[in-house]
N, C-alpha and C positions, 0 to 999 in steps of 0.2 A: 859436446853439449853445450857450450857457449858458446853455439850459434843457435839453437833451439829457441821456442818459444816466443817472446813478445821483443825481441829482438833483445835479449841477454847478450852481455860480455862476458861475464863471467860466470861460473858454475851457478845453476838453481838453487843453491844451498848456500852459497855466502848470500848474506843479506839479508838472508831471511828472516833471523832473529832482530835484526838492528831494525829492520822495516815494520815490525810487527805493532807498533802502536800509528804509525801509519796508517796501516790497513787496518785499524781500527777505526779511525776518524774515516779512514772511507767508509765503513758499514753503517758507520752514524749519517754519511750522507745520502747514502742509497734508502734508508730506514725514512726519512722523509719525504713528502710527496711530491714530486717532484720536482725536489731539488731547493726546499725552503729552508733554510739552515737554521742553526740554533738562533742563530743574533738577528735573525728575521728577514734577511737579502735573500733574494731568490737568483739560483744560478741553475747550470745544466749540471745533474749529476754526473752524467760520462763525462764531460770535460773537467770537474773536478776530480773526479777518481784518477785522470791522466796524467792533470797537473801534479798531483799530490806523488804519482808513478815517479816522473819526471824529478821531481825535487829531492827523494831519497834514492836516486841512483838505477832504480830499478829500469825506467824505458829510458834511458839516453840517448838513443839514437833508434827511433823507429826504421824499422823495412816498409820500402816501397810498397803503396797499396797492393800491384799486381801480386807479389809475393805471396799473400797470405790469402789472398784473393782466390791465385791458382792450385794454390795444396788445397783450399777447402770445395774447389770446383771438381779437380783429378779424383779427392774422396769421395764427395758423392756421386760423381760418375760412374766411379769405380764401385764403390757399394751398392751400386741401383744395379749395375750389372750382374754384379753377385745374384741378387735378389730374384732377379728374371732367371737366371739358370735355376736357381732352386726351385722356381714357380715352373718352371717348363721341367723341371725331372719327379717334381711331384712330391719334395719334400718340402716345400712350405705352403700353405695353405694360396690360393688364387690372390684374395683381396690384400696380400702382402706386397704386391705389384706397385699395385694404386695407394698404399698406406706410406710406401718408400718416397715413390715420387713426391709424391705431397710432404712429406716430413724433409727429404733433400732440398728440393725447393723453396720451402720455407726457410732452411736452414742459411740456403745463400742470397735470399731476400733480406733477412734478419740479420745479415749482417753486414751488409749494405748499408741497413736504412742507421743501425749504428754509426759506421763509420759518418754518414753525411748527416746524423746529430751532432757527433763528438763536438763539432767546434762552436756551436749554435750557443749564443749568451744568453740565450733565454728561453726553453721551451717550452714552460708554461703559455709566456705571449702569442707564443707560434703558434701553437694549438689554437688559441682561443682565437687568433688572428685567421687563422685559414677554419676554423670550425663557423665562424661568422660570416667567410665567402661562400662558402660552400651553402647553407641557411640561407643567404642574400640572393643567391643565383636559384637554388630551388625553388625559392617564396616568390619570386617575379615569373618565372615560366609556368609554375600553375597555375595563372592567369590564364595561361592559353588551352592548359586541359579544363578550366571549371565546368564548360558545356558537357563535357562526355564522363565525370566522375561517377556518373549513375552505371555507365555501361561498363565503366572498365576493370568493375568485377567479374564478367562475362565473355568480353571481347579485347583482343589482342591488338596492341598500338602494330600497323604497319598494313601489309598486304598477304596475299600467298604465299608470297617469299620468306615471310616472317616463320613459315614451318620450318623450314628449313634450320632456322635458330634453335625451334621448337626440340628438333631431332638433334639439332650438335648439344643440347644441355643433356639429353636422354641418352644420347651414347658416351658420354664423359661420364658421367654416374656407372652405365653398363662397363664404360672399359675399365676404370677404376674397380669395382667390385670387384668383377670376375676375372682380374690380371693380366686383358687383352693388350695391348699396345694402344696406347692410346690416339694414335698418329694414323693405326691404318685398319681397316676395315674390311672384314669379310662378310657383312651384312646386304653390302651395295653392289651393285653390277657383279652380281653371285655368278657362276662361280671363282668368277677372277680377284672379285673384293677389288679396294682403290685405296692408294693413301690419301690420307688423308691432312699434307703439310699444305698440298696447292688449293685446300680447300679452305674457306673462311670456315675453321671451328672455333674461332676465338675464344680461347678456352677461358681466359679469366673473366670475360661474359656467361659463360657456360656454366660456370663452376657459381658465378653467383646467385643463379636460378636455379640451380641443383640445390645451392645448400639453403635457401628461401622457401624453396617448394613446401616439404614437409608440415612449417609450417604458418606460409600463407596461402597455397594452392598453385597449379603451374599458373592459372591468368594473372592473377597479381603480382608472382614473384616475377615474372616476365614482364609486366608493363613497370615494373619499379626498376629493372634493369635498363630498361628502353629510357626511363624518363633521367636516369643516373646517366646518361650521358652528356645533357644539358649543363648540370654546373660542373664538373667535368672538362667540360669544354671551355668553359665560362672559368673558370681554379688556371688552367692551363694559358689561357691569355693572361689573366690577371700575373702568375708567375713570371711570364714573359718578358712582361711590363714593369713588374719589380725588379726584373733581373735588368734594367735597361737604368734604374736609379727613377722613375717616376712613381709618382705619389699613390698612397692607396685608392684614394678615391676613382682618382682620374685614371689607374690600373684597372679597378671595378668595374667602369663603366665602359672601357673598351671592351672587357669581355663579355659584353652584352650581345657584340658585332659576332664573334665567334659562337658565342652559345645557343647565338637565333639565325644564324648564317640559313641564307635555303641550299647549302651544301648538306649541314644537319639537317635541316628539318625537313628537307624532300626526300631524304633515304634511312628513315623510322627503322623500316623493314631490313636494312642493312647495317647489325651494329658494326662490323669492320670499317664502314666507313663513318656512321655517326657519331662514334667513339674517337675522333680528330684531337682531342683535348690532348691525349697521350703526347702527338705531334708538337705542339706548343710547350709542352713539357719538356720536351728533348730540346726543340731551339732554345729553353731558358737554360738549362743547363748544359746543353753546347758553351753558348754564349759567357758561361761562368768557368768551365774548365778547357777552352779554349780561347783566352781573349786576342783582341784581333791587333793590340801592340805589342803579345807575343811574352809578356809575364807568365810566370811557372805559377800554375795554378794550384788551391789548394786540395791536399786529402778529400776535406768532403767535399770540392767541388767535382774531384773526377767516380767520386762513389756514387754521386748523386747523377751524372751524366750514365753509369751503368745501371741504375736502378730506371733510368727515364728509356733508356735503349730498352730493356725489360720489358716494359710497361709496353711500349711501342708494340713490339715482336709480339707480344701475346695478347692482345684486344684488334689488332686488325692486319689484313696482310698487305692492302691498298696503299695503309699508312707508312708500313715499315720502308715501301718504296719509294714513297718521299722523302720517308725521312732521309733514305740514300742521296739523292737530289739534293735534299737541303746540306745534307753533309760535305758534300762536294763542292756547294756555290761557295757554303762559308770558307772552306778550305781556297778555293779562287780568291776569296775576299783577304783573306788573311796575306795571300802572297802578292796581292795587290796594294794591301795598305803596307808591311812592313819590304816593299820592293826586295823579296829574295824567294828562291824556291826551294830551296834544301830548307833552310830553317823553318817553315810551316809543315810540311812534309813530316820533320822530326817534331817538331809541338804534337801534330796531331798523333804521331804512332803514340807517344808519349801519352797522350790523353785518353784516345779509344782503345789502348790496350786492356785495359779492366774492364768495359765494356763486350768487348771482342771472347773475353777470356770465360764471358758469363754465359755469351751467345754459343760458343762453339760446340758443348753436344749438340744445340737442336740442329743449329747450319750444318752440322754432321753427318747429319741424318737426312736434313733436304739435300745435302750433295748427291747422298747414296740413292735416296729416291730418283731424283732427276737425270743420273747414269745408270739406273737399272730398270726405270719407268720410261715408258714410249708417252710424255704429257707435251699435249697439244698445248702450241701458242694461240689463243686466242686473238680472232683478227674480225672484228665487225663492219669493217668497211665504213659508210658514212651511217649507219642506222642513227648511231648513238653521238654523232656531231655537233655540237652546236653551232647555233649561226648567230648573226649579229644581235639579232630581234631577243635571242635567249639573256643576253650581258642589258638589256637594255628595260625592257618588261620582265615582272614577275611571271613567267606562264607557266611552269613547272608545277607540279601538281603538289601540292601543299601549301603552295601561298593560299591565304585567301583570294586573291587577283586573281587566278586564273584563267577561271571560267569567266566569270564577268568578261577579260579580257578576248577569250578566245572567240567567244559569242558574239560579240560584241562590232568586235573588226572582222570576223570570217578569217581567224586565221588558221593553219593549219593545224590538225588536232596532235599530230607527230611531236609537236612542239611541247608539246605538256609532259612529254614522258621523264622520267625522274635524274636519267641521269644528263639532263640538258638543264639542269637547275643551274645556273652561273649567272645569275641576276646579281648584279653588285650593288643595285641602291641608287636610286636619284637623290634621299636626303642622305645616306651614309656615303658614299663615294665621296663628294664634296666638302665634309669633314675630316676625311683620312686623307683628302692631300692639302687643306689646310695645315693639319700636323703636322707633313710632311715637311710641307712649306715652311713654317714657324721652325723644326728641328733642322735643317737641312744641313744646318755644319756640324752634326754629330755622322760620324764614318757609320754608326749602326744603321741611322735611318735611311743613308745614301744605298746602305747595302738591303734593306726593306722595301727602297724604292724600287730597284730592279731586280730583286725578288718577284713583287707584281708584275715588272712591264715583263720580265720572262716568260712567267707560268703563264700568265693571261693570254700571250702569243702562242704558248705552245697549246693551251687547252681548247685554240678556236678550230683544231684539230690538221688531219693532212690536205684539207682542201675548203676552200672557202667557197657555203653555202650562202642559198637566201631560200626561203619558202622551201625548205628542203630538197634544192637542186641545185648542184655544182654551178657557180658564176664560170661564163665563159668570157676569156679575154682572146680576140686574136684567132677565135677558134680553140682555143684551149681553156683546159680546168685551168684554175691558180693554185699551182701548188707553196705550201706553209710547212714553215721549219718543221713541225712533227713529224711530215714523211719523212724525214729523214732519223727524227729525236725516237720513234718506234722502233728503230735496226738497234740501238743500243742494249746490249743484254743490262739485265737488270734494271735500270735508270730508265729504261722507255717501255715495258713488259706490261703497264697498264693500258688495255687497247681504250678504254674508255676517255677520251682526251680530255673532257672536263672535270673530271677529278682531280688533273693536277690544278686546278683552281683553289684550293684548300691553299694553297700557299699562298696563294693573292688573298684570301680570304685573312690568315694571319696576318698578313703585313695591313690592312685595312685597319682591322683592330689596333696595332700598333698605330698605326697614324690616328685612330680618336683617342685613345689614351694621352699620345704626347698632345694634341688640340687642348682639352683639356686639361692637361697640366699645365700650359701655357698660361691658358685663361687663367688658371689660378693666381697666376702674378702682374696680371695686367686687370682684372677684376676687380672690385670692392666683394668683402666676405659675400654679402649677400646677393648680388648681383650674379657672384660663380655658384651660389647654389640654385639659382633660377637655371641658371644656363646647365649643369648636370642635368637639371629634373627635365630640361627641356631636349637636351640629347639624348637621354635613355628613351622619353616619349619618343623621336624619331627614328631612332634604332627599332623600337617595337613596332612603329606602324609602321616603317618601310619596309620592314622583314614579317610582319605578322603571318603567320602560318595556322591550319588548321589539321589537327591531327585527322589521321584516317584509321581506323577500327574495323576489323575485321573478325566475326566468330569463328570459334573451333568446329572444325566438322562433326557430326555425329557418329561415333563408332561403329565401323561397318559387321555384320555376322560375316564370317566366314566358316568354312568346313571345320571340323575339328581332329580330323586327319592332319599327323604329322608332314612336312615339306615346306615347300620355298612358296612365295605370292611374285605374281609377274604383275606390275602394273605397266601397260603398254603406252602410258601418259608420260615418257619421258618428259623433264622438264616443265614439271607440275609440284610447285612445294608443297599440295595434301599427300605425294606419294608420300612424302618423307615421312609426315606426320602420321599416318596411318597404320607405319611400320612401326612407331611410337607403340601401338593400341595394340597391334597382334604379334609383335617383337620377332617374327619369323624374317629369314632372308629373304631378297630383294633381288626376283629378277630383274634389272633398269636401274634407277633411280635417278635423282636431282641432285649434282655437286656442281661446284662451281667449274670443273675440270671433267670430262669424260673422259672414259678409257676406252680407248682405240683398240685395247685385245680385246675386250666384251665387246663390243660394239662388232668386230670381225667376227667375231664366234655366231653373234646373233643374226648377221646377215648371209653369212655361210650356210644356213639352214635357211628354205625356202619358207617352210612354215612359222619359224619364228619371224624372219625378215617381215612375214605379212600382217603377223601380229604386233609386234612392235614398230616398224616404219612403212607398214602398209603399203609394202610389196614385196611380193609381186601381187597385181589387185586382184587377180584370179581365187577363187578361193582355193584353200590345201585341202588333200587329200584326208581322210579321218584316221588311217591309218599311218600316213605322215605325221599328220599333227599328235596323233597320242605318241609314236615313238619321241619325237623332237620334246615334248612337255614331260612326259617319262623322265628324259636322259637330266633334265634339269628338279626333278623331283615336283613339279608345279601342281599344287591343288586350286587354285583360285587365280582368277586372272580377274584384274580392273581396270575398267575403262570409263568413261565419259557416258553418262543416260544418254541413250537416241543414237551411242554409234550404229552404223549398219552391220559391222562385225556380231556384233554381240547375238543378232537375230540369226547370224551363220553358226554362233557355237550352238543354238538353240535347236537349231537342225542337226546339231553333228551329238546332242542328248548331254549338253552339258545346263546346267540347273541356277535358274536365276537364284542367289543365294541372298543378295541383300541390293536394293536399289533405292535411291534418294535424289535428291538436286545436284547433289554434285558426283555421284560415284554411283555404277555399276558395279556388282560383285559376280562372275560367274565361276561355279566351282565346274571341276572335272568330273566327267561320270564316274562310276564307283568302279567299275569295271576295267578302266585305263589306271588305276592306284597301284603299282606294282613294283614301288617302289621304299626300298625299308630306310628307318629315320639314320639306323647308322652307317647307309650310302652314301649319304649326301658329303662327306667329304669336304668341309668348309675350311680354308684356310685361315691360317691364325696371324 
């Protein structure tokens, strides 16, 4: 018993009476608002409580962070597994599974937040500072959305891919209420189902929409979630600059680079990419928890790193891969700076172990799905590979200059694709270079310069292109380092090479912050203020963007008979939105990763292949089609208006149930419906 609890070296009863007076003082500390003591001084109540505990011998030696954290994670994991078994056997109601997941997740996050704030000198000032930072970025970003405010209560920001995110929020709510696994769905790619750990489920963003939806409605809550990406990105860059001891104003100005970067503004329909701020938070936490000089990190820094790792993992899949690249690069930097191989590895193991503990349950699930499911690794060839013009001109959709540049100079239309948004900035990049040069003596700045160069080269892709055609040298295309990097496990798994430039934008933000900070010491106060305004305007003008909005489709009318819905428009965002309306299992679907087992099942039947993949070209026989659809309990078939297969279905007796400018719904003839609802047999 002497080794249990908060590091007690004596039995728990010993010292309880002697420390009663100290605990009474601690209760008084907690009773005041955010640590304002009786004498009027402001302090952190968590820190005061622990200081009092040490002074009374109750906390003479605190255990390492990983020990109580590992115990809490094991308890949470085990308790949740027990709840899952109780729900599966019918002992507990279904909603208890979702409640257990939320409760234990919140418990782990609260523990880490408690540890991260325990050594903060002044919590009140910290909260005021971050409130002003978030409000400042939100207010500045709202300027770009002012022309669209009247439309944002009925249209969502993004394009048709945004409907996938709407489906994510719908699925998270459905899974939490019905007791299903959050990371596996049986409602898409029926009857096989699909794991969602390889799909950008983005639980944090989805739960934000789910929470706000009953109060604000679907469209405003979704748009608010999208707009929140801007202040989060700015705040992440602000935290990174502050971790490098940059002034507050300079850090705030540098944050606009990441908040308004083309990487974010061109990818508003993909929250797993637009929520790039958590990666900057991770970079800040990494530099605090693993100093270049090898100093021992504080408990607060380790807890902050674990929190940042959770934030990155559950807000985006691509940013998690980029985080792995960043961690590896920082490890190499520590090895070079310390001129040691083994010591930095030990340093990383000690600092990253708490983060690994909190991610262990999720990583174990990912590994299990990766070993048991055939998940393809996507290779897009050269379609999504940027070219030199993508870096020097704002050509990607989302920029206010894109349409004019493409039409004025007759450029290739494919250069406007969102994944080619790699514009560095003819105004912003020189500012960053000046900041890097002024602070070149600092090892952290040299690290970020190297990050910019390395990931700029990787973002160009496996082959050098010009006007969407590979550049030939001596009759051969020019190979680039990404051709090798994309073969590396985990580090090169992102197929779209331009996405690696996110780390380059973070480096640019650091450079701009450094420039503003240096100008503070070289200019008079008035001139420095003018320089701050001018640099902020330069960032806004160079990275000016215009968000795209899309209306939600109308709810289609389908037959009232129970069964499944087949949508032959695979890889179409509206497919997923329609499921949020009818709620039935979907034959087909649009997720980040297709399910090869389901594809093989569809292709094995000529009639299903004719419907889903337009192969074979000839019309399927009525009896064969009836048998194929009956096996999957299909009651309605969704397709594009004007699809020639629709008229062919009409000849077979299908009924035109609904049609608008987006979708046509054909219902299966009454005589074909022979499948009872109990025979659907969906997997859980």
